[in-house]
N, C-alpha and C positions, 0 to 999 in steps of 0.2 A: 443790143437788140436793135432793130429795125422794121418798120413797118410799112407792107408793099401790097401791091393789089395783085391779081389774080395774073395777072396779063406780064407780069414780074417774074412770076415762075416758069424757069425754063425747063427744056427737057431733063437737064443731068440733074436738075434739084430735083424735078415728078420721080425721077427713078429712086434718089434718097431718100424720099419721103416714101412710096412703099416700100421701101426695101426698111425702113422701119417700121412700117404700119404690122411687118409680117415678119419678128423676129423669128431668126435660126428657119425662117424659110415658111413659117406656121403664120398664116394673117389672125390678129386679134380681130378684128372687125371691119366687115365694109364702109361703116362711117369713116372709118380715121385714114382711108383709102382716100389719094389727092382728086380722082373724078367723083366723091360723092361734094367733098369743097366747089368742085368744078361746078356741078351741077346748080347747088344752089346761086353759086353765081352768077349762071345766066338768068338769073329766074327774080333776082335782089341786086342791088347796085351799091348797095352797104357791106360790102363782102371782103377782108381784111386780113393778111394772114403776119403774122411776125413772127421775124426769122435769127433765130439767138444762131449767136456768130461767139466761140474763140477761139485765139491767138488766130484769126482771120478764115478760121474756119465751121461753116457750117454744121450746128447740134442738135439743129430741133426746129419745130415748123408746128406755130398757132393760128389753125386757123379760126377765125370770128367774125361778129359783125359789130360793124363799128358801135362808138359808143351811141348809145339813144336817150335821152335825158340825165346823161349821166353814165349808165349802167353797159357793161360788155357782154355779150352772151359769145357762146362759142356757136361755130357753124350751126347755124340749123336748129338749134336750141329753141324751144326745147322738144323740138321732132325727132332731134338725133338721141338714139339710142347709145351712144357713146362718146365721149367726149374729150378734147386733154390736147397735150402735147403730144406731136410726134417727133419722136428721136430720139438719136443715136445710146445703145447699151449703154445704162451708167452713171446716165445726168438725171439733174433736179434742179428745178426752177422755183425762184419765188417770184407769181405770182404780180407780188405788188408792186414789179419793177411793170408790167405788163399798163397796167393803169396809168403812169403818170405820160408815157408812149401812145399809150393809146387815146388816151383824153379824156380818159370813164376815172370816178371815183370807188365806181361796183363791180367788179366781179362775179357773174352769180351762173352758179353752174348745178345740173339734176343728174347728171351720168359719167362724171367724169372717172376717166381711167389713165393709173399712170402713176410716178410720183412726184410731190412738191417738195422743197425745200422744207418745209414744213408743215407735214399732212394735218394734223391735229388741230392746227389751229382753224383755217379754213373746213374742215371739213365737219358739217353738222350732222349727218347723220351716213351711213356705211347700207349697202343694201350688194344683192348679186345679180350676176345675169344669167341664167337657167340655160346651159348646155346638155346639149343631146349629141354624144359622142357615138358615133354611125361608120366610124372606119373600118371597126370590121366587120361589117353588112348587116341588112335590119336583121336578116333571122339571128345573129345572135345578141345582137342588141334586146332583141323583142324577147328572148328565150330567157336574157338572163331578168329581166322589169319583170317578165310575169311568175318570174321564182321569187320577186322580193314583193309583189304585191299581184297574188293569184287574184283575189274578188275583185278586183278593180279591171281587168280585162276580161275577168267571164262578161263582171258586169256590160265593157262595151263589147264586145263580141256580140251578148242577146241584143243590146240594142243595134246594133248594124240586122241581127238578121229579122227583129222584127223592122226592121225600117225598107228590109227588100220584101216581105211578108208584104207588108202594108202598100207601096210605090214600085217595087220592080228593085230591078239589079244595083247594087253601090257601085258605082264607079270612081274614077280619083281622073280630071285633069290639070294636066302639069301644059301651063301657057296660055295666052286668050288673043291669036293673031290677028282679033277683027274690034276686040275693047270690049266686049259686049259684057262676059267676066267683072271686069274693072267696071263702068259706066252702073251694073246692078251693084257692087259692092259698095261703092261713090251713094250710090242712094240708099243704102240700108243704113249706112252708115249716117247717113244724116237725118235720117227718122229717128234713128238710134240717140244721136247728139240734141236733137230737140226733145225727146220723151225724157233725158235726162236733166236735160239743161246744161249738158256740158259745152263748151266752146267748140261752133260745129269748123275743124280744120279746113273739113273738105270743099268750105263754102270760100276759100280764102284762096285771093287768085293765084299768088305767089307758091300755096303748097300742091294746088291744083297744074301749074306748069312744071313744078317740080316734076310730080308725080306719071304726070305727061311725059314727059323727059326719059324720068326710068326704065317707065312701061314701053316707053318704043327702043330702047337698049335690050329689049326680051332676047336669051339665046346668047349675048354677047360674056364676054368672058367679067363684065363688070354691068351690072342694067336689072332693073328690075322682075320678079318671077308672078305670074296669079297665076294660083291652083288653086282646083274646083271640086266641090260635090258636090254628086247626082246621084237622085233615088229615081232610077230609071229616066222619066224622060222630066225628073223637076230640080229644078240647082235647090240645093241644100245648105250649099257653106260657099262661102269664097277668102279667098284671102291673098294682102297684095303686101310682097315679103323684098328683099333684096339680098342680092347673088354676088359674091367677090368670089374668085377663086374658089375651095373646094369650102366656101363657108354660106351660108344662109339663115339671115334674119328675115325672123318673121317679126312687121312689121301692123300690119290693119288686118286683122283679122274681122267675117263677119256673117249672118246667117237667115233664113229663112225664120223668125221670130213664134212661126206655124208649125214649124217643125221641131221647134226645142224638147219636145219630149225623147227626140234620140239623141242627143245631142252631138248633133251637124259637125262643130266647131270639136271637139275631141277625136271623130269619127276621119273629119279633113285631116288634122292636126297627123296623128296615126298613118294616113295616107300617102300625106307629104315624109315622114321617112321610111316608107317603105317601098317610093319611087324615088328617094333623093340620089342614088349611087348614078340615075340615068342620065341625070344634071350636074356629075362629077362633084354633086355635096359630100363631104363628109363629117361636115360639125351644123347642126340648126341651132340657133342662139333667138331660145324663146324669149329677150329680155324681163328685165329687173321688175321685181316685185312679187308679192309674196301669194300668188294666187294658185287654193287647197292645189290642182289639178298637179301643178307643177312638178311635188315631191314624187308624183309619181314616173314619172317618164328623167329625171332631171341624173346626170353623170357627174355633172361638178356645175361651180360657179364660179364667175368670174367679176370682185369686188368692186363696184363703183361708186363715187364715192357723191355728195349731195351736198354743196357748202354754198360757201359765198368768201369774197378775196373783198375788204372794205378800208379805201383808201380816206380823206378827206373828202368835204361836196357833200349838196345836198343831198344824192343818189345815195350814199353812205349813211346819212342822218335821219331819212324817211325810214332805211332798211330799219339800221337798230329800234326807232318808238317802234315799227310794226313788232318787232321780237320782242322789246319792253309789252306793250297792249298785249299779245300774245300769250306770254308767261303770268301778268295778270288776271288777262279771262279764267286763268286757266280753274281760279278756285271759284267760277260761276257752277249756275249747275246745269247738269245735264248737256244740251245741246246748242245752251246760251254762250257756256264756253270754247265751240270748237267753231263760231260766228269769225273773228278776225282771222285765224288761221285759212279759213274755205275764205276772206274776200282777201288774204294776202295771197294765194296761190292762183286764183284767179285774176289776178289785177296780175300778174307777173307773167301768166300764159298770155291776157289780149295783147299788154305792152308788147311781147315778144312777137309775137302772129301779126299787132295790129301796128301801124304810122299814127294814124287817125285816133284822136279825141275821141269824137262822134261812137266811133265801132266800140270803143272799150266801153265808153258809160253802156253802152246799149249790152254788153256782154257782163256788164256787174251786174246790170236790172235783170234778167234772166236768171242767174245765179242766186240774187233774194228773193223772187218770185218762186224757182222750184225746190 
């Protein structure tokens, strides 16, 4: 294994990388494409790639961020919804070897895809990313879904009728040529983050720069896609996602809170499904997580792992200490037992997004006050 920079990846390596991200010609996720790593490398100077070789032949790539305070993170983490080694079929890897070469004592991940030498040890939890398979066409997809969950789709149809009665015709807009929809999305998300005390990723310069870069690639084979739902002349919901090949990955959805009673997020999502074929999209990835609505739309799940690989050093010691504290806190009553885990997640997020100590501490303070 050797550690290289983005500029060391030549065209032949890019072709191999993207072929492995699409086993059998079927793309796993836009996040695993070389273009996503290149996008992040344009806005951050800490992007590195571990290149794995066997008998002089390249067998895998692991895009990541250089160790910060001893911690290595996959490319774009925790904002990237798929993370892992992009590799030739049949390969498996021991990430402990990465720690020494990359100068870290811990590697943490939350959406790991693919094999490791010993999956049981570093994986702390397994979740599934929900896939909506539209290869047979939207009409066939919705016919099958309505048969399985008729009451849910009767409800969403009623919500749409109510919205049209109160505000005018419902329509879907795919694309955002002047960036105004994305600007509204950004404002809605920042308001939401402030109200809930969550980390405002839209206020982080490198995140905005990466999203702007992706948005400007709209319409190309790899890039962002902004979709919107309108009630008459009123913008009801906006979503920004990532498109590569035949896959669209839902990423940042938001809606006008004054219109919440119509469930505009669900109506926009269904509208994207119906218009997917216009953009050559055959699969929509709704991401990991157990949101209740996903069960009505799920075709299947892609397993993703959350966990860490620990070596020697202060970073690994700190992670072990936090885990021991969390375990001990579980005996405490009510929400008190949740505080250590909540603080750990917030500190991990702030550390991944922010390089400076003051913004990290400010983020922790907001988490404690809300």
